[in-house]
N, C-alpha and C positions, 0 to 999 in steps of 0.2 A: 504451414502458414499460420501466423497468429490470428487467432478468431476473437479473443477478448483480452483487453488491456485493462488492468486493476491498479489504481493508485492508493496506496494506504499510508496514512501518517501513523507512526508508531502511537501505541497506547500511552495511557497516563504514567508518567514517571515520578519517582520519589524526589524530594528535596531535603530529605530527613538527615542525610550524612553529608555535612558541610566539607569534609575532608576529601570527598570524591570529586574529579574532574566532571564536567558537563558530559563528555564522552562515555564515563564510567556510570552515569546514574542509571540505577534499575528501574523497573516497573514499581508503582505501588499496588497495594492490594487491589483497588479499583481497576488499575490498568490491566492486571492480570486477568481478572473477571470479564473485562471489556475485550481483550484480545481473544479469548476462548470464545466469547459470544459472537464476535465478529466471524470468526472461523467456522462456527456453527451455522451462521446465518449464510455465509458463503457456500457451504456445503449444502444445506438445505434449499437455496435458491438455484442450484446448478452453476455457481461461478467459481468453484473452488479452482485456485491456481495450479497450474503443473508445474511451475517453476517460479521462484521468487528472487528478485535482485534487490538486494537490501544493503542499507547504510551498515557498518560495522559496529556501530556503537552498542554499548550493552543493552539500552532499552529497545533498539530495533532488532537485535539478536532474540532478546526474550519475547517479543511481539511476534517474530516470526516462529519461534518454537511453540508457543501457545497456538498459533494458528494451525500449524502442522499436526499438533496433537488433537485438535478438533475435527480434522479433515481426514476421511478414510483414504487410503491409498498412499502412494508415494510421491512425495514433492521434492524437489531439489531447491537448495537454498544457496546462492552465490553471494557473498559479501564483498562490498566494494567501499574501501576506505574513501574515496572520492565523493560518495553519495552524502556523507556526513555534512549536513548544512549547506549542501549544494543547491544552487539557484537553477533556474529552469533550463538556461542554456548550458550549462554543465552537465546536467542529468542528459539532455537531449543529445550532447556532443558524446557522451559516453555510451549511451545507447545506440546512436548512430554508427559507432565502430564496432558494434556486435552484429553478429549474423542473426538474422529476424528469427526468433524461435516459433515453434509450433505450439498450437493449443491456447493455453490461457497463461498470462505473464503477469506478474504482480511486481509494481516497484514500490518499495517501503522504504521510507525515508522521514524528513523533518520539514517542518515550516521554517522560512517562509516559502521555501522551494516547491513543497507539495501542494500547497495552495495556489501557487502560481502555475503548476502542472495542471491542477483541475481547470483552472481559467483558461489555460492555453489549448487543451482538448475540447472544453465545453463551451468556451465562449462566456461563461458565467461566473462572476465572483462568488466566493463562499469564505467565510472565515476558516474552514477546515480545522475543527477542533481535533484534539488527540483521539485516535482510533478511527477517525472517518475514512471511509473507502468508497471510492468512486469506481463503478462499473463500467466500461466502455465495450461496446460490440464493434465489430469491423463492419463497415457497409461498403467499403470500396476495396475489392481485392485488386483491381488493375493497377492503382497507383503502385509505382516502384518504390515508395517511401512510406514504410509503415508508420513513421513518426509524423506524418501529415496530419493534422487535426481534422481535415475534411474526410479522412477515411474512418472515421469513429462518431459514434453516436452514444450518449450516455443513457444507460438504461436502469441505473440504479445508483443511489447514494445512501450507503449504510453507515448511521450514526449510532454510536454505543449508547447514547441517552434515549435513543428511540427504541433500541432493543431493551433496555431496562424497563420502559414502561410498557412495553408489550409482554415482558414477563411478570409484571406487577398485575395484568389484568385476570 
């Protein structure tokens, strides 16, 4: 049974190569650093995902790989082209067709959908910058629907800019 649900927007991407499609844009240097820092924070705080369901864009793939490198142990990543710029209803529909995984699951994608997912599960609006990661803990194991927002409580919101300022201290 799922104990934690993590929602993460891809890290900061590069706009330097105008010949690339949006889907092909890679992380920039700041994004690479941020993705690694978020992975380290997730591991240090005990929230490291066991499985990642991710958009298949270049920047989400690179974010996932940076996370995995920063987290000890094996994680599984499943890429889904339908997560690319998906809205809340689409993501919930895709997830609802899957068997509920065990442990800690991360959903990795793009705005505006991921800001919407944050609001759906927490009831709170957030502008959800690149690299943001919401950590939700399961509070209701009795509900048959693991996507019911009443089954979750936000326990952390990891923002790369806050991790940067922690490192500067």
